[in-house]
Each structure stands twice: as C-alpha cells, then as structure tokens.
C-alpha positions in Angstrom: 11.4 23.6 -13.2 11.2 22.3 -16.8 14.9 23.2 -17.3 15.8 21.2 -14.2 14.2 18.1 -15.8 15.8 18.8 -19.1 19.2 18.9 -17.4 18.8 15.2 -16.5 18.6 14.1 -20.2 20.7 14.8 -23.3 18.9 16.9 -25.8 19.8 17.1 -29.5 18.5 19.4 -32.2 18.0 18.2 -35.8 15.3 16.3 -37.7 13.9 13.3 -36.0 11.2 10.7 -36.7 9.2 10.3 -33.4 7.5 7.1 -32.3 4.2 8.6 -33.3 5.3 8.9 -36.9 5.4 12.6 -36.7 8.7 14.5 -37.2 10.3 16.9 -34.7 13.3 19.0 -34.2 14.2 18.0 -30.7 15.3 14.6 -29.4 15.6 13.8 -25.7 17.6 10.8 -24.6 15.1 9.8 -22.0 17.0 6.7 -21.1 19.2 9.0 -19.0 16.3 10.4 -17.0 16.3 7.7 -14.3 20.0 7.1 -14.2 20.0 8.8 -10.8 16.5 8.2 -9.4 17.0 10.5 -6.4 17.2 13.4 -8.9 13.9 12.5 -10.5 12.0 11.7 -7.3 11.2 15.4 -6.4 9.7 15.9 -9.9 7.7 12.7 -9.6 6.5 13.9 -6.2 5.3 17.1 -7.8 3.3 15.1 -10.4 1.9 13.0 -7.5 0.9 16.3 -5.7 -0.9 17.5 -8.8 -2.8 14.1 -9.1 -3.5 13.7 -5.3 -7.0 15.2 -5.3 -8.4 13.1 -8.2 -9.2 9.9 -6.3 -6.7 7.9 -8.4 -6.6 4.3 -7.3 -3.7 3.2 -9.6 -1.0 4.6 -11.8 -0.1 3.1 -15.2 3.1 4.1 -17.0 4.1 3.1 -20.5 7.3 1.1 -20.6 10.2 2.1 -20.5 11.0 5.5 -19.0 7.4 6.5 -18.4 6.9 3.4 -16.2 9.8 4.3 -14.0 8.4 7.8 -13.4 4.9 6.2 -12.9 6.2 3.8 -10.3 7.7 6.8 -8.4 4.4 8.6 -8.6 2.4 5.5 -7.5 4.7 5.1 -4.5 4.3 8.8 -3.6 0.5 8.5 -3.8 0.4 5.1 -2.0 -1.6 3.5 -4.8 -1.2 0.5 -7.1 1.1 0.5 -10.1 0.8 -1.1 -13.5 2.4 -0.6 -16.8 1.6 -0.9 -20.5 4.0 -2.6 -22.9 4.7 -1.5 -26.5 4.1 -3.6 -29.5 4.3 -3.0 -33.3 1.0 -2.0 -34.9 1.7 -1.1 -38.5 -0.7 1.4 -40.0 -1.1 2.5 -43.6 -0.8 6.2 -42.8 2.4 5.6 -40.8 1.2 7.5 -37.8 1.1 6.0 -34.3 2.6 2.6 -35.5 3.1 1.5 -31.9 0.3 0.1 -29.8 0.4 -0.5 -26.0 -1.2 -3.3 -24.0 -1.7 -4.0 -20.3 -0.2 -7.4 -19.4 -3.0 -9.9 -18.8 -2.2 -10.5 -15.1 -2.6 -6.8 -14.3 -5.8 -6.2 -16.2 -8.2 -7.4 -13.4 -6.6 -5.2 -10.8 -7.3 -2.1 -13.0 -10.9 -3.0 -14.0 -13.4 -0.4 -12.8 -10.6 1.6 -11.1 -9.7 5.3 -11.5 -6.3 5.3 -13.2 -3.8 8.0 -13.9 -1.5 7.5 -16.8 2.0 8.8 -16.0 4.7 9.3 -18.5 8.1 11.1 -18.5 7.5 13.4 -21.5 4.3 13.6 -23.6 5.0 15.1 -27.0 2.8 13.7 -29.7 1.4 11.3 -27.1 1.6 7.9 -28.8 2.5 6.1 -25.5 -0.3 7.9 -23.7 -2.8 7.3 -26.4 -2.0 3.6 -26.6 -2.0 3.3 -22.8 -5.4 5.1 -22.6 -6.9 2.7 -25.2 -5.4 -0.3 -23.4 -6.8 0.8 -20.0 -10.3 1.4 -21.5 -10.0 -2.0 -23.2 -9.5 -3.7 -19.8 -12.4 -1.8 -18.2 -10.4 0.9 -16.3 -11.3 4.5 -16.1 -8.4 6.8 -17.1 -9.1 10.0 -15.3 -5.8 11.8 -15.6 -2.5 12.1 -17.5 0.5 13.2 -15.6 4.0 13.9 -17.0 7.2 15.7 -16.1 7.1 17.6 -19.4 4.4 18.3 -21.9 5.9 20.2 -24.9 3.6 21.3 -27.7 -0.2 21.0 -27.8 -0.9 17.5 -28.9 -1.3 16.2 -25.4 -3.7 18.9 -24.4 -5.7 18.2 -27.6 -5.9 14.5 -26.7 -6.9 15.2 -23.1 -9.6 17.6 -24.2 -11.0 15.0 -26.6 -11.0 12.1 -24.1 -11.6 14.1 -20.9 -8.8 13.0 -18.6 -7.1 15.9 -16.7 -3.6 16.7 -17.9 -1.1 17.6 -15.2 2.6 18.4 -15.4 5.3 19.7 -13.0 4.7 23.3 -14.0 1.3 23.1 -12.4 -0.7 23.7 -15.6 -3.9 21.7 -15.5 -5.5 21.3 -18.9 
C-alpha cells in the first residue's frame, strides 16, 4: 500500500535539507499528492479506519498537504476539522526552524477536545511536532497522529515521548 501512495508523488534521490533542518536522501513532491483527490481518498479512509476507535472529536492537519489529507480523514470520521499554519521560528541550532499555530478562530472549538493530528508523510516530524505544541497550547488533547506514510523512526520516537498513538495506512500502531 505504501508503494501505491508513493506512485501519487514524484520522488527524487539526492541530498536534501528538510523542513526540520535535518538532511535526507529522499525528496517527495507532496504537492502532487492531492492533484487527484479521488486517488487519495481510499488511503485517507484507511487512516480514518485506524483512528476510528480512539474517540477523536476533531482532526487537525498542518497546512498545506497534510491539511488536505486531514480534511478527508475528518470527513470520513464525521468529526470537526481544523488546521495549523506554518510560521518561521529561527533557532540557533537550525533544527525545527518552522513553528505551527492554530488560527485564533479555531482554537476555542478544539479546547478540551480529543484531537488527531493527520499529515500526509511524517519523516522528521516538524509539522506534527509544531501542530502538537499548538494544540496543547490552545487546550486540546492530541491523542493520535495519523499519516499516509511514516518513513524512519523519528515519528515513533516523538509519539512514544508524548503518548499519542501513531497510525499509518500499513496498520502499524506505535
């Protein structure tokens, strides 16, 4: 199933600086992911299936591509949807230089709610980390992270340290 998702994006090998500040050898042009939403919907439904037993009251997706997948998952679950927006947050160590915030009009609807963070691909997890912090900051309870793909181990390490359940289309809870 992972290969089916990868077929929807262009992948390039080389040396890339990721949003997190870490370096990687694979770049996915995720902008292409939702070009044909009907092709992504079955994968989003699979993520929704994996999250369905967790009592999620809302889904929050980081803009841009993650929010599109998050909206599909929220629709499949029949719950509210919100998004986090990226902003520059320079740091001395150069890692995780992007922060994420929940727009003010959405914050009260998330307060005290059980929220799943849904993203397209979680690699180093900067968008998920930032969205998690923004949700906690507005009083929400992030209970899960769902994604189409979760390459590497950074996402599972983050989930283990913060206690949300990590789900992906391959059915691997972490």
